[in-house]
C-alpha positions as CSV (number, residue, x, y, z in Angstrom):
1,M,79.7,108.3,100.4
2,K,83.3,107.2,100.0
3,K,84.6,110.0,102.2
4,L,82.8,108.2,105.2
5,M,84.7,105.0,104.5
6,M,88.3,105.9,105.2
7,I,89.4,102.6,103.7
8,L,93.2,102.5,103.4
9,L,95.5,100.3,101.5
10,I,98.4,102.0,103.2
11,G,100.9,99.9,105.1
12,C,101.1,97.1,102.6
13,A,104.6,98.1,101.5
14,L,105.5,99.4,104.9
15,V,105.3,96.2,107.0
16,I,108.4,94.9,105.3
17,S,110.7,97.4,107.0
18,Q,109.4,97.8,110.5
19,G,111.4,95.7,112.9
20,F,114.1,94.6,110.5
21,S,117.0,96.0,112.6
22,K,115.5,94.5,115.8
23,V,115.3,91.1,114.2
24,V,118.8,91.4,112.8
25,L,120.2,92.0,116.2
26,A,118.1,89.5,118.0
27,D,118.3,86.6,115.6
28,G,121.7,87.1,114.0
29,F,120.5,87.3,110.4
30,G,122.8,90.2,109.7
31,G,126.0,88.2,109.6
32,S,124.9,85.8,106.9
33,D,126.6,85.9,103.5
34,E,123.8,83.9,101.9
35,G,120.7,85.5,100.3
36,T,119.7,89.0,101.5
37,P,120.3,89.6,105.2
38,L,117.9,91.9,107.0
39,R,120.6,94.6,107.5
40,K,120.6,95.1,103.7
41,L,117.0,96.2,103.9
42,A,117.3,99.0,106.4
43,G,116.9,102.4,104.8
44,T,114.3,104.6,103.0
45,Y,111.9,103.3,100.4
46,A,109.4,104.9,98.0
47,F,106.5,102.6,97.0
48,T,103.4,102.3,94.9
49,G,100.4,100.1,95.6
50,H,97.2,99.3,93.7
51,G,94.3,97.0,93.8
52,S,90.6,96.7,94.5
53,L,88.6,96.2,97.7
54,A,85.0,95.5,98.6
55,V,83.5,97.8,101.3
56,C,80.3,97.1,103.1
57,L,77.9,100.0,103.9
58,D,74.5,100.4,105.5
59,K,71.9,100.9,102.7
60,N,70.5,104.0,104.5
61,P,71.9,107.5,104.4
62,P,74.5,108.6,105.4
63,F,75.7,105.1,104.4
64,P,77.9,104.3,107.4
65,L,80.2,101.3,107.4
66,A,78.4,98.0,108.2
67,T,79.6,94.5,109.0
68,C,79.8,92.6,105.7
69,G,76.8,90.2,105.4
70,S,74.7,91.9,108.0
71,P,71.0,92.7,107.3
72,G,70.6,95.9,105.5
73,S,74.2,96.1,104.2
74,M,75.4,96.6,100.7
75,V,78.7,96.1,99.0
76,V,80.6,98.9,97.2
77,A,83.7,98.0,95.1
78,L,86.6,100.4,95.1
79,T,89.8,100.7,93.1
80,L,92.8,102.0,95.1
81,Q,96.1,103.7,94.1
82,D,98.8,104.5,96.7
83,V,102.1,106.5,96.6
84,G,104.2,106.9,99.7
85,G,107.5,107.0,101.4
86,E,108.9,105.7,104.7
87,T,111.8,106.3,107.1
88,F,113.0,103.9,109.8
89,D,116.0,103.9,112.0
90,A,118.5,101.3,113.1
91,E,116.3,100.3,116.0
92,G,113.5,99.4,113.6
93,N,111.3,102.5,114.4
94,E,109.4,103.5,111.2
95,C,107.0,106.1,110.1
96,A,105.4,106.4,106.7
97,T,103.2,109.0,105.0
98,V,100.9,107.7,102.2
99,T,98.6,109.4,99.8
100,E,95.7,107.2,98.6
101,T,93.1,107.7,95.9
102,E,89.8,105.7,96.1
103,A,87.3,105.5,93.2
104,D,84.3,103.4,92.3
105,F,85.1,100.2,90.5
106,P,84.5,100.2,87.7
107,I,85.2,104.0,87.4
108,S,82.0,106.0,87.4
109,A,80.8,109.6,87.5
110,S,81.4,109.6,91.3
111,S,84.3,111.8,92.4
112,T,87.5,110.3,93.6
113,T,88.5,110.5,97.3
114,V,92.0,111.4,98.3
115,I,93.3,110.5,101.8
116,V,96.7,111.2,103.4
117,A,97.5,108.8,106.2
118,H,100.3,107.0,108.2
119,V,101.3,103.4,108.7
120,V,103.1,101.5,111.3
121,G,104.3,97.9,110.4
122,K,106.0,95.0,112.0
123,L,108.0,92.1,110.5
124,T,106.7,88.7,111.7
125,S,109.0,86.4,109.7
126,Y,111.8,86.6,107.2
127,D,114.0,84.0,105.4
128,P,117.2,85.7,104.3
129,T,118.1,82.8,102.0
130,T,115.0,83.2,99.9
131,G,114.3,86.9,100.6
132,T,110.7,86.2,101.5
133,G,108.7,87.0,104.6
134,D,105.5,88.2,106.2
135,G,104.4,91.2,108.2
136,S,101.5,93.0,109.9
137,F,100.4,96.6,109.6
138,T,98.1,99.2,111.1
139,G,96.9,102.3,109.1
140,Y,96.1,105.6,110.8
141,V,94.4,108.9,109.9
142,G,95.9,111.8,111.9
143,G,99.1,111.9,113.7
144,Q,102.4,113.0,112.2
145,C,105.8,111.6,111.2
146,H,108.9,113.0,112.7
147,D,111.6,111.1,110.8
148,A,111.2,107.5,112.0
149,T,109.0,108.4,115.0
150,F,105.2,108.5,114.9
151,D,103.3,111.1,116.9
152,S,100.0,109.3,117.6
153,K,98.2,112.3,119.1
154,G,94.6,112.4,117.8
155,V,94.9,109.4,115.5
156,T,92.1,107.1,114.3
157,V,92.9,103.5,113.4
158,V,91.4,102.7,110.1
159,S,92.7,99.3,109.1
160,T,94.9,96.4,110.1
161,G,96.2,93.5,108.1
162,T,99.0,91.3,107.0
163,T,101.3,91.0,103.9
164,H,103.7,88.6,102.2
165,F,106.8,90.0,100.4
166,A,109.7,89.0,98.3
167,V,113.1,90.9,98.2
168,S,115.1,91.2,95.0
169,N,118.0,93.3,93.5
170,R,120.1,92.8,96.6
171,G,117.5,94.4,98.9
172,K,116.7,97.4,96.6
173,R,113.3,96.1,95.5
174,I,110.5,94.5,97.6
175,D,107.3,93.2,96.0
176,F,104.4,92.6,98.3
177,V,100.8,91.3,98.3
178,V,98.2,91.9,101.0
179,T,97.1,88.6,102.6
180,S,94.5,90.0,105.0
181,I,92.9,93.4,105.7
182,T,90.1,94.4,108.1
183,N,88.8,97.2,110.2
184,S,86.9,97.5,113.5
185,A,83.5,97.5,111.8
186,G,84.2,94.3,109.9
187,A,83.3,96.3,106.8
188,L,86.0,95.1,104.4
189,G,85.2,92.2,102.1
190,G,87.2,90.7,99.2
191,F,90.3,92.3,98.0
192,S,93.2,92.1,95.6
193,I,96.1,94.4,96.5
194,S,99.8,94.4,95.6
195,G,102.7,96.8,95.0
196,T,106.4,97.5,94.9
197,A,108.8,99.3,97.2
198,L,112.1,100.7,95.8
199,R,115.0,101.8,97.9
200,E,116.0,105.4,97.5
């Protein structure tokens, strides 16, 4: 049943990097000596993410995604674990590959689902003085990363959302929390998702 869901946490860590360089050039953040300027965040990161998510399914086999709260829908709670890496260039182009495991919550006899996917993110705000900001992301199944470029041939969009993040250790660590997540079916309910990105 979980294999039909394709619910992805991916992208939560990635939104913090997409567009950094563009904002640095456009808004002049890069020249500041206070806090952590955006230029300090450009580079390659490895990240881990974890959390739980409610997924709404139709009660009838083969249990397709259903709009949460719709007649005949049921809620399945999942626990998520992500490991990934991302590359982005000086123009703010970014591509990330993520491996996610999804299991029933609490853990049961049902098998764990493993998904490999890609994420594209975009910075929406950043305060270099406090090192905090917000971003948006889109998760895809299919496609391929070529360094910082994403080949979108044959992709399926599986999730979109937003995050809030905080930078520390002079831009070498970024902690994030997902602030919204959805899909085209409206099948994602409550969630609690967070993680950490470490500069390589």
